N, C-alpha and C positions, 0 to 999 in steps of 0.2 A: 901195088893194088891188090895182089892176091892175098897178102898178109892182112891188109885192111878189111877185105871181105871176110876173111876167117875171123878176125877180131870182132867185126860186127855180128857175125853169126853167133859167136860165143856169147857176146853181150846180150843178144836177143834171147838166146836160150836161158841165160842167167836171169834175165828179166821175167821171162815166162815162168821159170822155176820159182822165182821170188813171189810172183803173183799167185801161182798155184799153191805155194807154201802158205802164203798169207790167207788165201781163200780157205785152205784146209784148216788152218789154226783158228779161223773165225767161224767155221762150220759147227753145227750141233755136236755136242759130245756124245749124246746117246739119243737117236731119233725116237726110241720107245721109252725114254726115261720119264719118271713121274715128277710132277711139280712139287715144290716145297717153298716154305716162306724164307725170305732172305731180308735181313734188316740192315739198312744203311743208317748209321748213327749220325747225329748232327755234328758237323765239323770234321767228319772223316774225309780224307783226301782221295782224289781219283786213283792214285797209286795204291792206297790202302784198300779201296773198294775193289779194284780189279784183282788185287792179290787175294782178297777174301773170296771173290767169285771163283778164282782158279782153285783155291784150297777147298771150296765146297763142291768141286767138280762140275760146276755149271758152265765153265768155259775151258777151252784147251790151253790158252796162253794168256797170262797176265800182261805180257809185253805187247802182244798184238791188240788186246783189249784197250790198253792204255794208249796205244798209238791211234786207235779209232777215236777215242775221246779227244785226243789232241788235234787230229786231222779235222774232225767235225766241229771242234771248238764248242763242246756242249758242257753243261754243268749237271752233275749227278746229284739228285735230290735225296734228302733224308726221308726215311719212311720204311714201311714193311711191304715187300712185294712178293707176289707169287710168281716164281720163276721155274723154268724147266730146262733140263739138259737137252731137250728136244728143240730148244730155241737156238738160233745162231747168236754169236756174240753181238752182232748188230742189233738184233731184236731185243736181247736182254738189256743192252745199254740204252736203247730207245725207251724201254719201259721205265727204267730208273730216271732217265733224263726228263721224261714227260710227267713224272710223278704219278703214274697210274697205280696208286697203292691198293693193296688188298684190303677189303673192308668186310665188316661183319654186319649182317642185316638183323636189326632189332626193332620189334614193334612195341611201342609204349601205348598201352590201352588208355582210353579216356577215363577220367574220373579218379586217377591215382593221386594220392597225396605225395608230398615231397619225399617222405621216408619210404613209402612203398615204391616210388620211382627209383630211388637210390638202391633199394634191395633188388629190384628187378634188373637194373643195370649190372649190379655186382654178380647176380646169378648168371647173367649172360657173358660174364667175363670182360666187361668193358672197362669199368673203373670200380674202385672200392666204394661201398656205400658211404663210409665216413668222409672220404675225399670229395665225393659228389655233393654231400650235404654242406661241407665246408665251402666249396666253390659256389654253391647256390646262396650262401650267406655272405659272400664276399662283396663289400660295398663297391669295389671298383668294377665288378661285373654288373651289378644292378644299376649303377649310375650311368653306364654307357647307354642305357635305354630309358633313363629317368624313371626307373621303377621305384615307387615310393613305398616300399615294403621292407621288412626285415629279411625276407628270403625271396627267391624266385618262384615260390609256390604259386600256382595259378598261371604262370607264364611259360611253363615247361610244356610246350605244345605236344599233345599226344599224336603220334604219327609213326610211320615206318622210317627208320634211319639206317644209313650205311656209315658206320663208324670205322675210320681207319685204325689199324692196330697201333697201339702205343699212344693213342690220343689221351691227353691228360684231362682231368675232371673239369677244369675251367673251360677248356675248349668244347667239351661235351655240353656243358650248361649254355655256353654262348651259341652253339649250333641250335639247341632247342629253343632258346629265347628268340634268336634271330628268326627262326621258322615261325614262331608265334606272331611276331610283328609283320612278317611277310604275308602270312595267311589272313590275318584280320583286315589287312588293307583291302581285301576283296569283298568284305561284308558291308552291305549298306548300313549307314548310320553309325559307323565306327567312331567313337569319340576321339577327338584330337587333343583335348585338354587332358593332361596326365591325371588330375584328380578325378575327373569324370570317367576316364578309362579305368582307373583303379576301382571305383565303385561298380562299374559294369562288370569287371572281371570277377569281383567278389560275388556279385549277384549270379553271374553265369556259373560259378563254381557250386553254388547252392542248387541251382536248377539242374546242373549235371548229375547231382546225387539224388535228385527227386524224380526226374522224368524217366519213363521207360519207352513210351511211344513218341517218336520224333515229332509227330503232328501236334502233340500236346505241350511241347516245350514252350511255345509262345503263350499258351494259356496259363501255364504255371508261372511264367514270367509276369503275366498280367496280374495274377493274384498277389504275388510278392510286391510288385510295383504299386498296386492299389493300397496295400497295407502300409508301405513306406510313406505314401502320400498322407495318410491319416494318422500316422504315428502308432500304428498297430504292430505288435510283434510278428515277425515272420513265422515263428513257431515251427521251425523246420527240424524234423528228427535227424536230418543229416548233420546238422551242427552239433547235436548232442553226441552222435556217433563219433564225430571228429574229436570232441573233447575226450571221450572215453578211450579211443584208440590212439590218437596222435599226441594229446597232451598228457593224459594219464598213463599211456602205454599199456593199456589193458587189451585183452582179446575183444574182437567185435562182438557186441551183445546179441544174443538171440532175439531178445525183445527189450524194449525200453520200459523202465519202471518209473513210478511217480518220483522216486528219489533221484533218478537220473535227470528228470526235468527240472530239478531244483539245484543242480550242481552249480556252485558259484563260479562262473567264468564269463568273461566278456564275449565268448563265443556262444553262450547260451541264449538262443533267440526266443526261448520261452520266458526268460526273465527280463530281457531288455528289448526295447523297440529298436529299429534300425538294423543296418547291416552288421555282421561280425567284423572284427578288426582287420581280417585279411581273408584271402581265398582259402577254401577248405580242400581244394583239389585242383587238378589241371583240367579245365573244361575243353570240350571239343567244339567243332564248328556249329553244331546244332544249338548248343547251350549259349554260345557266344552270340550267335545271330538272334536268338530269342531275347537275351539280355539287352542287346543293342536296340532292338525294336520289338518290345512286348506287344502282344495283341491288345486291341482296344476293347476292354470289357469292364463290367462292374462286378466281377467275381471277387470274393474275398476268401473263399474256401475251396479246397479240393480234397477228395478222398478216393483212395484206391478201391475200385469196385470189382475188378476182375484180375486176380493175381496171375492168371494164365496168360492174358493178353497185355497186362500192365496198364490198362485203361483206368481213367479216373472220372469221377463225377465232379462237376464244377458248379458251385452254388454261390448265391449272393448274400445269404443271411445265415446266421447260426441255426435258425429253425430248419432251413432247407438242408443244411449240412447234417444236422442230427437226423432228419428224416431220411437222407440218403444212406446214413449208416443203418438206420432201422430197416429200410428196404433191403439192404444188403444181407442183414441177418435173416430176414424172412425168406429171401431167395436161397440162402444157404440151407436153411431148415427144410425148404420145399424140395431141395435136391437130395436130401438124405434118404 
């Protein structure tokens, strides 16, 4: 009996020592250590991941960490994570198992073209501009949403995104396009027919480049809608600027010349009636809502009358339109 008690005592001490040792080896390496990025590659094994964690001095023991993975029966997910030696092995493994990846916050402004969006993402270190443009032209990406365009231009919703590190260009495009369709679902009058949606997105892209005051977007939409109904050209300077900067690859013009308005292009809304062949930028919610439900007016013209506030004068006839321009000149002269 005495030997049995001694044996049990030693066993208990050993167990306590093992638990204490396990707890120590699972404890933070450095409570004041700074965090760093750690990447788990796709297909990497749990043994390989725990070995890399130990090699990076993020955990004390790869053996203990691997044991935790096996005991908990968890899967470690590929991705890039922000980890710290101030975390315990349990916390670090939980982060990787739940896929709480480190992300980069990027805001895509409204009204950017495809190429400008691509350059913006490249400047932010998300993906290369070339890869993004190629992904935005990938038919397999476009067909997933029945986008009947050559590219995803117009459907790359302008918003603030949190992109995980290592995200490929196709995934970035899918995230932005998916966001577009999620957001327009809340807009009254959203077209369900793909052809009608395409026309509305093209119109919204033109409105996006024309309006400055949100309250005027539905009025600008009404002008363009009224012109479309009677076969009158949209005569949008924004489409000419698109031709110059996106199709011809030239710098943004300081002002448009008569020669610019005569550029032979399907996007030239001064030469042809109807909508341009595709969107000229990615419109935001204001422009999309205006295009889906234009104001009911009989306006056919609008003219910028206050560059400081961005407000326009809306008129029904060419005579009124010319008069609005004349009144603007008189106002400017009076202010000199």
